[in-house]
C-alpha positions as CSV (number, residue, x, y, z in Angstrom):
1,X,6.8,25.3,49.1
2,X,8.2,24.2,52.4
3,X,12.2,24.4,52.7
4,X,13.9,21.0,52.6
5,X,15.9,20.4,55.8
6,X,19.6,20.0,54.9
7,X,19.8,16.3,55.9
8,X,23.1,16.1,57.7
9,X,26.4,17.9,57.8
10,X,29.1,17.2,55.3
11,X,31.5,16.8,58.3
12,X,30.6,13.2,58.8
13,X,31.6,9.7,57.4
14,X,29.1,8.2,54.8
15,X,28.9,4.9,53.2
16,X,29.4,5.2,49.3
17,X,29.6,1.5,48.3
18,X,30.1,-2.0,49.5
19,X,33.7,-3.3,49.1
20,X,32.3,-5.8,46.6
21,X,30.9,-3.0,44.3
22,X,34.3,-1.6,43.4
23,X,36.6,-3.9,41.5
24,X,40.2,-3.3,41.1
25,X,41.2,-0.8,38.3
26,X,37.6,0.3,38.1
27,X,35.6,3.5,38.8
28,X,32.3,4.0,40.3
29,X,30.0,7.1,40.2
30,X,28.1,8.1,43.2
31,X,26.5,11.3,44.6
32,X,26.4,12.9,48.0
33,X,24.2,15.7,49.0
34,X,23.9,16.5,45.2
35,X,27.7,16.5,44.6
36,X,28.7,13.8,42.0
37,X,31.7,11.8,43.3
38,X,34.0,9.2,41.7
39,X,35.5,6.3,43.6
40,X,38.2,4.1,42.2
41,X,40.4,1.3,43.1
42,X,43.9,0.9,42.1
43,X,45.6,-2.4,41.1
44,X,47.0,-2.7,44.7
45,X,43.5,-2.4,46.1
46,X,43.6,1.1,47.6
47,X,40.4,3.1,47.2
48,X,40.4,6.9,46.5
49,X,37.6,9.4,45.8
50,X,37.3,12.8,44.2
51,X,34.8,15.1,42.7
52,X,33.5,13.5,39.5
53,X,34.4,16.4,37.1
54,X,37.6,17.0,35.0
55,X,38.3,20.7,35.3
56,X,39.3,20.8,31.8
57,X,36.0,20.2,29.9
58,X,33.8,19.1,32.7
59,X,33.6,15.5,31.7
60,X,32.9,12.8,34.5
61,X,36.1,11.4,35.7
62,X,34.2,8.3,36.4
63,X,34.4,7.6,32.7
64,X,38.2,7.6,32.9
65,X,40.9,5.1,33.4
66,X,42.8,4.0,36.5
67,X,46.7,4.2,36.0
68,X,48.4,3.4,39.1
69,X,47.4,5.9,41.9
70,X,46.1,8.3,39.2
71,X,42.8,8.7,37.3
72,X,43.0,9.9,33.6
73,X,40.1,11.6,31.9
74,X,38.8,9.8,29.0
75,X,38.2,13.0,26.8
76,X,41.7,14.5,26.6
77,X,43.9,12.5,28.9
78,X,44.4,14.9,31.8
79,X,45.7,12.8,34.7
80,X,45.1,13.5,38.3
81,X,46.7,12.1,41.4
82,X,44.8,10.6,44.3
83,X,44.6,13.9,46.0
84,X,43.4,15.6,43.0
85,X,46.6,17.3,41.9
86,X,47.1,17.7,38.1
87,X,49.8,15.3,37.1
88,X,49.9,15.3,33.4
89,X,48.4,17.2,30.4
90,X,49.4,15.1,27.3
91,X,48.6,17.9,24.7
92,X,50.5,20.7,26.5
93,X,52.6,23.1,24.3
94,X,56.5,22.9,24.3
95,X,56.9,26.0,26.6
96,X,53.4,26.1,28.1
97,X,53.2,25.9,32.0
98,X,50.8,23.4,33.6
99,X,47.5,24.7,34.2
100,X,46.8,25.7,37.9
101,X,43.9,23.4,38.8
102,X,43.1,20.8,41.4
103,X,40.1,18.4,41.6
104,X,38.5,18.3,45.2
105,X,39.5,14.9,46.9
106,X,37.9,13.0,49.7
107,X,39.3,10.9,52.6
108,X,38.4,7.3,52.2
109,X,38.3,4.4,54.8
110,X,37.6,0.8,53.8
111,X,36.1,-0.9,56.9
112,X,33.9,-3.8,57.7
113,X,33.3,-4.4,53.9
114,X,31.8,-0.6,53.3
115,X,33.6,2.1,51.6
116,X,33.2,5.3,53.6
117,X,34.2,8.8,52.6
118,X,34.4,12.0,54.7
119,X,31.8,14.3,53.3
120,X,34.1,17.5,53.3
121,X,36.6,17.7,50.4
122,X,40.4,18.2,51.1
123,X,40.0,17.6,54.9
124,X,41.5,14.8,57.1
125,X,39.1,14.4,60.0
126,X,40.2,13.6,63.5
127,X,37.8,10.9,63.8
128,X,36.9,7.5,62.0
129,X,33.6,6.1,60.7
130,X,31.8,3.8,63.0
131,X,32.5,0.0,62.9
132,X,29.8,-2.6,62.3
133,X,31.9,-5.8,62.2
134,X,30.3,-9.5,61.5
135,X,30.1,-11.4,64.7
136,X,30.6,-14.9,63.7
137,X,28.1,-16.4,65.8
138,X,25.4,-15.0,63.8
139,X,24.4,-15.4,60.2
140,X,24.6,-12.4,57.9
141,X,23.3,-11.0,54.8
142,X,23.1,-7.5,53.3
143,X,20.9,-5.5,51.1
144,X,21.3,-2.2,48.9
145,X,18.6,0.0,47.7
146,X,17.9,3.6,46.4
147,X,14.9,5.3,47.5
148,X,13.4,8.4,45.9
149,X,12.7,9.9,49.2
150,X,14.4,12.1,51.8
151,X,16.8,10.6,54.2
152,X,14.6,11.6,57.1
153,X,11.6,9.8,55.9
154,X,13.6,6.6,55.2
155,X,14.9,6.6,58.7
156,X,11.6,7.5,60.1
157,X,10.1,4.4,58.6
158,X,12.1,2.2,60.9
159,X,10.4,3.6,64.0
160,X,6.8,3.3,62.5
161,X,5.7,0.0,63.9
162,X,2.0,0.9,63.3
163,X,2.4,0.7,59.5
164,X,3.8,-2.8,59.3
165,X,0.4,-4.5,59.9
166,X,-0.9,-2.8,56.5
167,X,2.1,-2.3,54.3
168,X,3.3,-5.7,55.3
169,X,0.1,-7.4,56.3
170,X,0.1,-11.2,56.6
171,X,3.9,-11.0,56.1
172,X,5.3,-9.0,59.1
173,X,2.7,-8.5,61.7
174,X,-0.9,-8.2,60.7
175,X,-3.8,-5.8,61.7
176,X,-3.5,-4.5,65.2
177,X,-4.8,-7.0,67.9
178,X,-2.9,-5.9,71.2
179,X,-1.8,-3.0,73.1
180,X,1.9,-2.3,73.5
181,X,3.8,0.5,75.1
182,X,6.5,2.6,73.5
183,X,9.2,3.7,75.7
184,X,10.9,6.7,73.9
185,X,14.2,8.2,75.3
186,X,17.1,10.4,74.1
187,X,20.5,8.5,73.9
188,X,24.0,9.9,73.7
189,X,23.9,8.8,70.2
190,X,20.5,10.2,69.2
191,X,17.4,8.2,70.4
192,X,15.7,5.1,70.9
193,X,12.2,3.5,71.3
194,X,11.7,0.2,73.1
195,X,8.2,-1.5,72.3
196,X,7.0,-3.4,75.4
197,X,4.0,-5.8,75.7
198,X,4.2,-7.5,72.2
199,X,3.4,-11.1,72.3
200,X,3.3,-13.9,69.7
201,X,-0.3,-13.8,67.9
202,X,-2.5,-16.9,68.9
203,X,-4.0,-17.6,65.6
204,X,-2.5,-15.7,62.6
205,X,-1.2,-18.8,60.8
206,X,2.2,-18.9,58.8
207,X,1.3,-15.5,57.1
208,X,2.7,-13.6,60.2
209,X,6.4,-13.9,61.0
210,X,5.7,-13.5,64.6
211,X,4.5,-17.1,64.7
212,X,8.4,-18.0,65.1
213,X,8.5,-16.3,68.5
214,X,8.5,-18.3,71.6
215,X,4.9,-18.3,72.8
216,X,6.2,-18.0,76.6
217,X,8.3,-15.1,75.9
218,X,7.4,-11.4,75.3
219,X,8.8,-10.1,71.9
220,X,11.6,-7.6,72.9
221,X,12.2,-4.9,70.3
222,X,14.4,-1.7,70.2
223,X,14.8,0.8,67.4
224,X,17.8,3.1,67.8
225,X,18.7,6.3,65.8
226,X,22.6,6.6,65.7
227,X,23.0,10.2,64.4
228,X,23.5,11.5,61.7
229,X,22.2,8.7,59.4
230,X,22.1,5.2,61.0
231,X,19.2,3.0,62.3
232,X,19.6,0.0,64.6
233,X,16.9,-2.4,65.2
234,X,17.1,-5.2,67.7
235,X,14.4,-8.1,68.0
236,X,14.5,-10.7,70.7
237,X,12.0,-13.4,70.2
238,X,12.8,-15.9,72.7
239,X,15.7,-17.3,74.7
240,X,18.9,-17.2,72.7
241,X,17.4,-15.5,69.8
242,X,18.5,-12.2,68.4
243,X,17.8,-10.4,64.9
244,X,19.9,-7.1,64.4
245,X,19.4,-4.6,61.4
246,X,22.1,-1.8,60.8
247,X,20.5,0.6,58.1
248,X,23.0,3.3,57.1
249,X,21.4,5.9,54.8
250,X,23.6,8.1,52.6
251,X,21.6,11.4,51.1
252,X,22.5,11.5,47.6
253,X,20.2,14.5,47.2
254,X,17.5,16.2,49.4
255,X,14.9,13.8,47.7
256,X,17.1,10.6,47.1
257,X,18.7,8.3,49.7
258,X,21.0,5.2,49.1
259,X,20.4,2.7,51.9
260,X,22.8,0.0,52.9
261,X,21.3,-2.7,55.1
262,X,23.3,-5.0,57.0
263,X,21.3,-7.8,59.1
264,X,22.4,-10.5,61.6
265,X,20.3,-13.5,62.8
266,X,21.1,-15.8,65.8
267,X,18.7,-18.7,66.3
268,X,20.7,-21.5,67.9
269,X,20.9,-24.5,65.7
270,X,18.4,-23.0,63.3
271,X,20.6,-19.8,62.6
272,X,21.5,-20.9,59.1
273,X,18.0,-21.7,58.0
274,X,16.7,-18.7,59.8
275,X,19.1,-16.5,58.2
276,X,18.1,-17.5,54.6
277,X,14.3,-17.3,55.5
278,X,14.6,-13.8,57.2
279,X,16.8,-12.8,54.1
280,X,13.8,-13.7,51.7
281,X,11.4,-12.1,54.0
282,X,13.2,-8.9,54.3
283,X,13.8,-8.6,50.5
284,X,9.9,-8.4,50.1
285,X,9.4,-6.2,53.2
286,X,12.0,-3.5,51.7
287,X,10.4,-3.7,48.3
288,X,7.1,-2.9,50.0
289,X,8.5,-0.1,52.1
290,X,10.4,1.4,49.1
291,X,7.2,1.6,46.9
292,X,5.3,3.2,49.8
293,X,8.2,5.7,50.7
294,X,8.5,6.6,47.1
295,X,5.0,7.1,46.7
296,X,4.9,9.3,49.9
297,X,7.6,11.6,48.8
298,X,6.2,12.0,45.2
299,X,2.9,13.1,46.9
300,X,4.6,15.6,49.0
301,X,6.4,16.9,45.9
302,X,3.3,17.3,44.1
303,X,1.5,19.0,46.9
304,X,4.5,21.1,47.7
305,X,4.5,20.7,51.5
306,X,4.1,18.1,54.1
307,X,0.8,17.9,56.0
308,X,0.8,15.2,58.9
309,X,-1.9,14.6,61.2
310,X,-0.5,12.7,64.2
311,X,-2.1,10.1,66.6
312,X,-0.5,8.4,69.8
313,X,1.1,5.7,67.6
314,X,3.0,8.3,65.6
315,X,4.8,9.5,68.9
316,X,7.8,7.5,68.0
317,X,8.3,8.8,64.6
318,X,7.7,12.2,65.8
319,X,10.4,11.9,68.5
320,X,12.7,10.7,65.9
321,X,12.1,13.9,63.7
322,X,12.6,16.1,66.6
323,X,15.9,14.6,67.5
324,X,17.1,14.2,63.8
325,X,16.2,17.9,63.2
326,X,17.8,19.1,66.3
327,X,20.9,17.3,65.7
328,X,21.0,18.3,62.0
329,X,20.6,22.1,63.0
330,X,23.3,21.8,65.7
331,X,25.8,20.1,63.3
332,X,25.1,22.9,60.7
333,X,25.8,25.5,63.3
334,X,22.1,26.9,63.3
335,X,20.6,28.3,66.4
336,X,18.1,31.1,67.2
337,X,18.3,33.8,69.5
338,X,15.6,36.4,70.5
339,X,16.7,39.9,71.8
340,X,15.5,43.3,71.8
341,X,16.9,45.7,69.1
């Protein structure tokens, strides 16, 4: 079986939840690169994170109770501070010393309505997570999904325009009818693909979302990979219009990815209506992509390896894969040198 590439280095910030998903005084179980993690919010609103395992009897701490800044295990009541230090053992003997143990903890930053953690435990990084604030001149909505597929295939899907006329036929594009050019280039943050030459279809009816484009304008479209785990998509369908997608992928395991999608819509006086319309459309599109990605990943697992035959329309996804893997290997400190021994 082909080895699965370690998706990204743990020395990065990852979105673990939306702010709304974690209520005051509650816990939330998550997973990052195969490691169970518990998030919890204090009554004062602070969010903390640690490994989701009590060192006493290995019961998930996500089953426990939030008490002030501490988290108490539900099995025997062992209590741990926000930094994972053992604070109390209720059943300790009268002359028995406190056990020497500590739960690995993670730095947490709540920013732009997302909860980020730094993937390496017990480390305070020298940089903050990226910021994706909501410009008030746009309409906004968000989606949250879990894909049973590796992170690279999830991100790759965003660069794969040629699938849209079939997976989303009659909804978002239809069968190919015009030639376009894809300008592929590396960037400081990763890479991007600009699709040039796409125009509004002449007679596709209302089954193709491109009918909302200005017929006098070329549809401008840029897909950008922001290493290590983010996709940004920009569409301009006419003067004053702009649709932005931020897709942040968190690798729960090598084969499962949690996806946070934040979209912005600007359509002049039609912004409010178009935001709701595109929200409904995007929910369907994502369901279709999820079904395809899950099936693709399951087929690869069943056959034991990937076997792709590429054509010119696959060059954007191939370029993404090369940059993704190159950056993943560099962050992991992997390199190859050839010499004579």
